[in-house]
C-alpha positions in Angstrom: 0.0 0.0 0.0 2.7 2.5 0.9 4.7 1.7 -2.2 1.7 2.4 -4.4 1.1 5.8 -2.6 4.8 6.7 -3.1 4.6 5.8 -6.8 1.5 7.9 -7.2 3.2 10.8 -5.4 6.2 10.7 -7.8 3.8 10.3 -10.8 2.0 13.5 -9.8 5.3 15.2 -9.2 6.4 14.4 -12.8 3.1 14.8 -14.6 0.8 17.1 -12.7 3.3 19.8 -11.9 5.6 18.9 -14.7 8.7 18.8 -12.5 10.8 16.1 -14.1 13.9 18.3 -14.3 14.8 21.7 -13.1 17.3 23.2 -15.6 18.5 25.4 -12.8 22.2 26.6 -12.9 22.4 28.5 -9.6 22.1 26.8 -6.2 19.7 29.4 -4.9 17.4 28.9 -8.0 17.4 25.2 -7.5 16.5 25.5 -3.8 13.7 27.9 -4.7 12.5 25.5 -7.4 12.6 22.6 -4.9 10.7 24.6 -2.3 7.9 25.5 -4.7 7.6 21.9 -5.9 7.5 20.7 -2.2 4.6 23.1 -1.5 2.8 22.1 -4.7 3.1 18.5 -3.9 1.6 19.1 -0.4 -1.4 20.8 -1.9 -1.8 18.1 -4.6 -1.6 15.3 -2.0 -4.1 17.1 0.2 -6.4 17.4 -2.8 -5.9 13.7 -3.6 -6.8 12.7 0.0 -10.0 14.8 -0.3 -11.0 13.2 -3.6 -10.1 9.7 -2.3 -12.0 9.9 1.0 -15.2 12.0 0.3 -18.1 9.9 -1.1 -19.6 10.8 -4.5 -22.5 8.4 -3.9 -23.1 5.3 -1.8 -20.6 3.2 -3.8 -18.0 5.6 -5.2 -15.6 8.2 -4.0 -15.0 11.6 -5.7 -11.8 10.2 -7.2 -13.9 7.9 -9.5 -15.4 11.0 -11.2 -12.7 13.6 -10.9 -9.0 13.2 -11.4 -6.5 15.6 -9.6 -6.0 17.4 -13.0 -9.8 17.8 -13.4 -10.1 19.4 -9.9 -7.1 21.7 -10.6 -8.6 22.7 -14.0 -11.9 23.6 -12.2 -10.1 25.6 -9.6 -8.0 27.5 -12.2 -11.1 29.3 -13.3 -11.6 30.9 -9.8 -10.2 34.4 -9.8 -9.8 37.0 -7.0 -10.3 40.6 -8.2 -8.8 43.5 -6.4 -11.0 46.7 -6.3 -9.0 48.8 -3.9 -6.2 48.2 -1.4 -7.5 45.5 1.0 -10.8 45.0 -1.0 -11.0 41.7 -2.9 -13.9 39.9 -4.5 -14.0 36.4 -6.1 -15.2 36.2 -9.7 -18.3 34.2 -10.5 -17.8 30.5 -10.7 -19.4 28.2 -13.2 -21.9 25.6 -12.1 -19.6 22.6 -12.4 -16.9 24.2 -10.2 -19.5 25.1 -7.6 -20.8 21.5 -7.6 -17.2 20.1 -7.2 -16.4 22.5 -4.3 -19.7 21.6 -2.7 -19.0 17.9 -3.1 -15.5 18.3 -1.7 -17.1 20.2 1.3 -14.6 23.0 0.5 -15.2 26.8 0.5 -13.0 29.3 -1.4 -14.2 32.2 0.6 
């Protein structure tokens, strides 16, 4: 079980965030690249856990309907608009994104 989870982790690392190689030449740049990828993988793994554990219906979990990439694509459409210093509003979300967030029991606001 653990080996499968580790393989999935590295598969997401290579494919979801496209981090197979860094092409960095300076040590500081490489450390920054590694830090950003580490944070990205923590977010992706948390998303994976949500999709894997929350039921879609009586027999299936959300992961059976949505892949991690699907969930990320839905969330890419959410924008935060700045009207004035300290005044932000979220853009309107489409229906399918609202449904996914509701099923995930997650709120953006």
